[in-house]
MDAnalysis code that builds the backbone (N, CA, C; Angstrom):
import MDAnalysis as mda
import numpy as np

u = mda.Universe.empty(297, n_residues=99, atom_resindex=np.repeat(np.arange(99), 3), trajectory=True)
u.add_TopologyAttr("name", ["N", "CA", "C"] * 99)
u.add_TopologyAttr("resid", np.arange(1, 100))
u.add_TopologyAttr("resname", ["MET", "ASP", "TYR", "PHE", "ILE", "SER", "PRO", "VAL", "THR", "ASP", "GLU", "GLU", "ILE", "LYS", "ARG", "GLU", "ARG", "ALA", "LYS", "ALA", "ARG", "GLU", "LEU", "ARG", "GLN", "SER", "SER", "TRP", "TRP", "LYS", "ARG", "LYS", "ARG", "GLY", "GLU", "GLY", "THR", "CYS", "TYR", "PHE", "CYS", "GLY", "ARG", "HIS", "PHE", "PRO", "PRO", "SER", "GLU", "LEU", "THR", "MET", "ASP", "HIS", "ILE", "VAL", "PRO", "VAL", "VAL", "ARG", "GLY", "GLY", "LYS", "SER", "SER", "LYS", "GLY", "ASN", "LEU", "VAL", "PRO", "ALA", "CYS", "LYS", "GLU", "CYS", "ASN", "ASN", "LYS", "LYS", "LYS", "HIS", "MET", "LEU", "PRO", "LEU", "GLU", "TRP", "GLU", "GLU", "TYR", "LEU", "GLU", "ARG", "ILE", "ARG", "GLU", "GLU", "ASP"])
u.atoms.positions = np.array([
    [141.608, 58.576, 102.213],
    [141.323, 57.212, 102.317],
    [141.484, 57.233, 103.890],
    [140.705, 56.300, 104.686],
    [140.675, 56.332, 106.088],
    [141.230, 54.843, 106.548],
    [141.895, 54.774, 107.572],
    [142.701, 53.401, 107.897],
    [141.994, 53.406, 109.391],
    [141.696, 52.127, 109.707],
    [141.033, 51.821, 110.972],
    [142.236, 51.489, 112.122],
    [141.917, 52.004, 113.064],
    [143.116, 51.780, 114.198],
    [141.986, 51.866, 115.388],
    [142.265, 50.757, 116.213],
    [141.531, 50.733, 117.314],
    [141.567, 51.870, 118.193],
    [140.698, 52.334, 119.004],
    [140.593, 53.408, 119.791],
    [141.682, 53.553, 120.751],
    [142.349, 54.873, 121.085],
    [143.152, 54.942, 122.290],
    [142.382, 55.532, 123.239],
    [142.755, 55.048, 124.460],
    [142.111, 55.693, 125.569],
    [142.738, 56.873, 125.993],
    [142.309, 57.870, 126.708],
    [142.911, 59.126, 127.190],
    [144.032, 58.745, 128.047],
    [143.777, 57.722, 128.746],
    [144.655, 57.472, 129.653],
    [146.123, 56.857, 129.042],
    [146.047, 56.073, 127.840],
    [147.046, 55.764, 127.048],
    [147.808, 56.900, 126.454],
    [146.888, 57.824, 126.092],
    [147.591, 58.785, 125.292],
    [148.418, 59.630, 126.207],
    [147.791, 59.874, 127.651],
    [148.460, 60.587, 128.656],
    [149.884, 59.791, 129.015],
    [149.831, 58.549, 129.052],
    [150.922, 57.788, 129.417],
    [152.201, 57.939, 128.221],
    [151.732, 57.644, 127.005],
    [152.649, 57.962, 126.179],
    [153.273, 59.468, 125.828],
    [152.459, 60.313, 125.967],
    [152.968, 61.564, 126.091],
    [154.136, 61.874, 127.346],
    [153.934, 61.275, 128.538],
    [154.874, 61.507, 129.384],
    [156.012, 60.752, 128.937],
    [155.893, 59.596, 128.355],
    [157.290, 58.955, 127.848],
    [158.022, 59.642, 127.132],
    [157.311, 60.472, 126.059],
    [157.858, 61.199, 125.078],
    [158.639, 62.372, 125.915],
    [157.876, 63.028, 127.104],
    [158.437, 64.016, 127.698],
    [159.769, 63.608, 128.137],
    [159.972, 62.511, 128.644],
    [161.177, 61.838, 129.270],
    [162.027, 61.431, 128.329],
    [161.796, 61.101, 127.067],
    [162.812, 60.850, 126.135],
    [163.332, 62.318, 125.449],
    [162.634, 63.192, 125.429],
    [163.058, 64.607, 124.970],
    [164.197, 65.092, 125.774],
    [164.491, 64.553, 126.987],
    [165.650, 64.790, 127.956],
    [166.848, 64.049, 127.863],
    [166.565, 62.981, 127.201],
    [167.731, 62.015, 126.915],
    [168.814, 62.065, 126.009],
    [169.875, 61.558, 126.338],
    [171.021, 62.027, 125.435],
    [170.772, 61.505, 123.929],
    [170.071, 60.363, 123.970],
    [169.480, 59.880, 122.841],
    [168.993, 60.857, 121.742],
    [167.852, 61.601, 122.374],
    [167.233, 62.354, 121.829],
    [167.927, 63.729, 121.410],
    [168.820, 64.167, 122.067],
    [169.486, 65.410, 121.929],
    [170.520, 64.951, 120.717],
    [171.268, 63.845, 120.565],
    [171.886, 63.495, 119.576],
    [171.137, 63.245, 118.104],
    [169.780, 62.768, 118.281],
    [169.136, 62.744, 117.138],
    [168.956, 64.119, 116.565],
    [168.330, 64.978, 117.449],
    [167.767, 66.324, 117.156],
    [169.087, 67.106, 116.577],
    [170.027, 66.831, 117.142],
    [171.279, 67.639, 116.764],
    [171.874, 67.301, 115.533],
    [171.612, 66.268, 115.130],
    [171.752, 66.171, 113.458],
    [171.338, 66.985, 112.475],
    [170.270, 67.681, 113.339],
    [169.550, 68.919, 112.429],
    [168.761, 68.581, 111.275],
    [168.315, 67.402, 111.025],
    [167.603, 66.908, 109.700],
    [166.222, 66.674, 109.996],
    [165.303, 67.021, 109.346],
    [163.873, 66.816, 109.515],
    [163.813, 65.456, 108.770],
    [163.015, 64.529, 109.531],
    [162.849, 63.127, 109.104],
    [162.198, 63.138, 107.684],
    [161.086, 64.006, 107.653],
    [160.216, 63.966, 106.642],
    [160.603, 64.720, 105.334],
    [160.974, 65.748, 105.216],
    [161.417, 66.742, 104.177],
    [163.012, 66.592, 103.783],
    [163.786, 66.190, 104.822],
    [165.189, 65.976, 104.705],
    [166.207, 67.361, 104.754],
    [165.383, 68.366, 105.037],
    [166.131, 69.635, 105.124],
    [166.915, 69.987, 106.466],
    [167.743, 70.516, 106.536],
    [168.664, 71.101, 107.731],
    [168.068, 72.205, 108.485],
    [168.128, 72.074, 109.621],
    [167.638, 73.248, 110.711],
    [168.465, 73.388, 111.789],
    [168.721, 74.689, 112.583],
    [169.180, 74.313, 113.823],
    [168.343, 73.273, 114.807],
    [168.943, 72.692, 115.689],
    [168.328, 71.772, 116.377],
    [167.128, 72.474, 117.165],
    [167.385, 73.674, 117.524],
    [166.235, 74.108, 118.639],
    [164.964, 74.413, 117.527],
    [165.043, 74.164, 116.366],
    [163.935, 74.409, 115.428],
    [163.197, 72.992, 114.880],
    [163.784, 71.980, 115.547],
    [163.327, 70.524, 115.177],
    [162.466, 70.203, 116.526],
    [161.296, 69.557, 116.105],
    [160.253, 68.907, 117.244],
    [160.397, 67.625, 117.164],
    [159.903, 67.038, 118.166],
    [159.644, 65.507, 118.038],
    [158.215, 65.171, 117.703],
    [158.294, 64.106, 116.658],
    [157.250, 63.689, 116.135],
    [156.918, 62.188, 116.115],
    [155.952, 61.670, 116.463],
    [155.538, 60.139, 116.556],
    [155.195, 59.856, 115.073],
    [156.191, 58.839, 114.350],
    [155.721, 58.451, 112.896],
    [154.298, 57.876, 112.852],
    [153.926, 57.233, 113.846],
    [152.501, 56.692, 114.153],
    [151.851, 57.563, 115.220],
    [151.121, 58.435, 115.147],
    [150.653, 59.389, 116.166],
    [150.175, 58.696, 117.233],
    [150.380, 59.206, 118.427],
    [149.920, 58.429, 119.760],
    [148.453, 58.205, 119.710],
    [147.563, 59.449, 118.921],
    [146.031, 59.205, 119.038],
    [145.816, 58.042, 117.955],
    [146.697, 57.774, 117.301],
    [146.269, 56.500, 116.339],
    [146.912, 55.090, 116.773],
    [147.260, 55.150, 117.944],
    [147.832, 53.850, 118.334],
    [149.406, 53.624, 118.633],
    [150.307, 54.831, 118.257],
    [151.692, 54.839, 118.267],
    [152.231, 54.824, 119.702],
    [153.374, 54.476, 119.770],
    [154.028, 54.452, 121.073],
    [155.068, 55.343, 121.016],
    [155.430, 55.950, 122.268],
    [156.624, 56.785, 122.385],
    [157.899, 55.999, 122.791],
    [158.359, 55.312, 121.527],
    [159.356, 54.556, 121.684],
    [160.596, 55.038, 120.586],
    [161.843, 54.789, 120.734],
    [162.922, 55.360, 119.976],
    [162.710, 54.889, 118.496],
    [161.887, 53.750, 117.960],
    [161.740, 53.567, 116.586],
    [160.391, 54.297, 116.343],
    [159.934, 54.781, 116.930],
    [158.697, 55.845, 116.507],
    [158.530, 57.325, 116.781],
    [159.794, 57.619, 117.122],
    [160.121, 59.100, 117.211],
    [161.234, 59.435, 116.290],
    [160.778, 60.838, 115.678],
    [161.911, 61.334, 114.873],
    [161.689, 63.091, 115.002],
    [162.924, 63.502, 114.832],
    [162.707, 64.940, 114.665],
    [162.159, 65.303, 113.139],
    [161.328, 66.429, 113.371],
    [160.568, 67.101, 112.482],
    [160.884, 68.407, 112.379],
    [160.568, 69.269, 111.279],
    [160.550, 70.652, 111.344],
    [159.332, 70.955, 111.606],
    [158.787, 72.145, 112.083],
    [157.645, 72.496, 112.455],
    [156.580, 72.597, 111.286],
    [157.089, 72.979, 110.055],
    [156.027, 72.936, 109.081],
    [155.721, 71.468, 108.500],
    [156.726, 70.354, 108.273],
    [156.221, 69.115, 108.342],
    [155.506, 68.526, 109.388],
    [155.660, 68.877, 110.746],
    [155.000, 68.399, 111.904],
    [153.740, 68.781, 111.802],
    [153.137, 70.108, 111.375],
    [152.245, 70.733, 111.670],
    [151.099, 70.136, 110.333],
    [151.850, 70.054, 109.156],
    [151.122, 69.290, 108.046],
    [150.896, 67.847, 108.508],
    [151.672, 67.173, 108.736],
    [151.375, 65.680, 109.010],
    [150.212, 65.596, 110.094],
    [150.101, 66.318, 111.005],
    [149.126, 66.180, 112.023],
    [149.077, 64.620, 112.649],
    [148.186, 64.142, 112.464],
    [147.704, 62.709, 113.058],
    [147.587, 61.681, 111.839],
    [148.326, 62.237, 110.742],
    [148.332, 61.057, 109.573],
    [149.298, 59.972, 110.058],
    [148.719, 58.630, 109.449],
    [149.663, 57.485, 109.514],
    [150.680, 57.665, 108.276],
    [151.684, 56.926, 108.377],
    [152.788, 57.074, 107.497],
    [152.255, 56.801, 105.843],
    [151.313, 55.866, 105.646],
    [150.919, 55.564, 104.461],
    [149.839, 56.903, 104.041],
    [149.282, 57.357, 104.880],
    [148.340, 58.741, 104.410],
    [149.358, 59.856, 104.227],
    [150.278, 60.062, 104.771],
    [151.407, 61.102, 104.733],
    [151.848, 60.942, 103.507],
    [152.319, 59.707, 102.865],
    [152.673, 59.549, 101.467],
    [151.797, 59.624, 100.402],
    [150.738, 59.676, 100.718],
    [149.588, 59.943, 99.721],
    [149.183, 61.309, 99.549],
    [149.503, 61.964, 101.083],
    [149.342, 63.297, 100.908],
    [150.605, 64.071, 99.949],
    [151.523, 63.856, 100.190],
    [152.774, 64.209, 99.500],
    [152.703, 63.573, 97.988],
    [152.288, 62.602, 97.768],
    [152.169, 62.264, 96.178],
    [150.820, 63.231, 95.668],
    [149.870, 63.418, 96.429],
    [148.700, 64.473, 95.567],
    [149.276, 66.010, 95.540],
    [150.380, 66.357, 96.419],
    [151.015, 67.568, 96.396],
    [151.913, 67.755, 94.775],
    [152.485, 66.591, 94.857],
    [153.453, 66.642, 93.675],
    [152.770, 66.474, 92.488],
    [151.465, 66.013, 92.509],
    [150.510, 65.922, 91.101],
    [150.169, 67.142, 91.037],
    [149.722, 68.165, 92.054],
    [149.432, 69.228, 91.609],
    [150.129, 70.387, 91.196],
    [151.826, 69.987, 91.593],
    [152.769, 71.280, 90.880],
    [152.696, 70.956, 89.638],
])
């Protein structure tokens, strides 16, 4: 299922990625990642193994704000790619049905 989000310009993407790089250095992010929990699968990892993920991806209109950034394991981050939260939930549901 496709969801329409208005196009995001290259300039907007560049600006949001720069904000994310700044937030990666903040004590807020270090605490968040330090908890060691992947937002998506709930498993625990060493903080160095968690990446920063946008719940609503920048290329789909998401912002680099504290409410949209979460720690994710590399596996979940790679699987989620540019999915919106609803698309991610639908993906997980399909996986569960196949098992």
